[in-house]
N, C-alpha and C positions, 0 to 999 in steps of 0.2 A: 667758461661753460655754462651753458644753459640747459635747462631740463625740458624735455618733451614728453607729454603724456600721448600714448597711442590708445585709441578707441576703435574697437573694431566690431563690425556687426556680428561676428560668429558668436554662438552660444557660449563657448568657453574662453571668451576673452577675459584677460585677467588686468587689463589696463596698465600694463608695464609703464615705466617712465625710463627714458634714455638719455645720456648727455650728449649735447653738440657743441662742437667748438662754436665760436661767434661766426665765423665764416660759413661753416655748414649751416647754423641757424639761419643766417641772411639770405642764402641759397633757397632754404624751404619756406621762410616767411619773408617775403619781400614788402617793402614800402611799410614797415611798421605794424603789419599784421601779425596775429599769433594764434590764427584759427586756420588750419589747412585741411584740404580735402585731397586724398592722395592723386585723383585723377586729374586735379587742376594743377598740382605741383608738378606733374609730369608734362602736362600740356603747356604750361608757360616756361619751363625750363630745359636745359640740356640733359638728355637723357644719360649720357655718359657721366657727367659731373654728379648728378644725382644718384647714380647707382654706386660712384664711389663714396659720396658722402653716406649714403645708407649704410652701405657695407661697414664703414667706421663706427657709427651711432650705433648699430646693432650690437657692437663690442663692449658698449659701455652702459649696460642697465645699471639703474640705480634703484636700490631698495627703496620702497616709499618711507619708511621709517627713517631713511637718510637722507631723503631729498631735502632740498632748501628752495622750495617752491617749485612752481610749474610756469615755465615761460612760454609754452606753447602746446597746442593740442592738433594731433593730425586724426583726422577721420578716415576709415577704411568702411566701404561697403554701407555707408549711411547718408545716401544721397538726400534722405529727407531732412536732416540736419542743417542742410544749406539753407534753408528758408529762414532759420533762426539766427545766422550769421550773415547777413548779407554784406557788411563791412569786412567780415573776416578778421573782426577785432572783438574779442570776448566782452570786454565792459560795454560794447554797443550791441549787445544781443538783443533782439527783439523777437516778438511774436509774429507770425505770417501776416498778421493786419496792422503790423508797424507799432503795435504798443510796446511798452519796455516789458522785459522780463523781470527786471530788479527794480 
């Protein structure tokens, strides 16, 4: 199981963490990525399979104090964050000018 943190543009977002099976994780984060934007996830995948995966994932909330790592992040309504993750890999995050964030 891998943990996914959800970051939403809503004022009342609480940045929940959910557990996903390896298969579900691979469906959401293809090709070794670990950053996802919900519009891109659905644009690049089968809607029915994604709906089934998310229905299961939403049932597996992990309390932050009990989480053993965060393996992926999904952004909702935060299009402006795309510029910081051009490769969709957290460790490769950059500023829009290409300079490293870390």
